[in-house]
N, C-alpha and C positions, 0 to 999 in steps of 0.2 A: 522697435519694437517693445512693449514695456515687459520685467520678467513674466508677471503674471500671466499675457500673453502667451511667452514663449513655453510655460510650463505647460499651458493647455494643448497648445498645440502638438508637444511632442507626449504627453500623459494624458490620455485621459480620462471623464472624469470617474470610470469607476474603474481605474490602473487597481490593479492590486499590490499588497509591498507584502512578502513573507515576514514574519515576526520568527523571533526567539523559538518562541513554544509549534515554529511550521502552522502558526493560523493566518487565515486569509485578514488581513482586514484592508475595511474599502469604506470611502466618502458615501455617505447614508442622505437621499436625498430630506429634503425636511418636510412641514407641512403646507400646507397649499397660503399662498401668496408668504411664506415667513422669509427671510434670509439669514445663509451661514454664516459665521464668522471662524476662520481659523487662523490663529497665529502660533508663531513660535518666538525663537531668541537663540542668541546663538553669544558664544563668548570665546576668545582666544585668549586660553586660559595662562599663555605666554607674556602677552602685552593686557592683558585685563580688559581689554577693549571690545565693547560689544553691539548687538544690533538685533532691530527685530524686526519682523517679517508677518504679512496679512493679508488674509483671502476672504473677499466676499463675494457669495455665490447665492444665488435663487434658490427657489424651491424644486427646480428643476436639472439644478447642476449647473449655470450657467456662469460665465465669469460676470461680477459687477464692477468690482474694483479692484486692486492690489497695491499693495503699498509696502516699503522698507526704509527701515531708519538706522542711519548709523546713532547709538546714545551714549557715545565716547568711553570712559572708565568705568565700569560697574562690575558687578559681583554676580553670578551664576543667575544668584537667587531674582537680582533686580531684574536682565535678558528676559528669563522667563513670566515674569508679571506682567 
């Protein structure tokens, strides 16, 4: 099972994460026939080794494709971009 399938099996598309301001944040459906790409980057500050992840969902929130990639030594800005 790839990580995105595990994520979707564990956390449903409408799972809500509380923010620091106690607001609820949730994924919102896109327009009909549109695809949404969610990405993020992370960096281990002690080793400067970064990685990136992404998830594609259709307009109904169904998982289409997910990826992760080790980008090696980088900066926080490079990982986020």
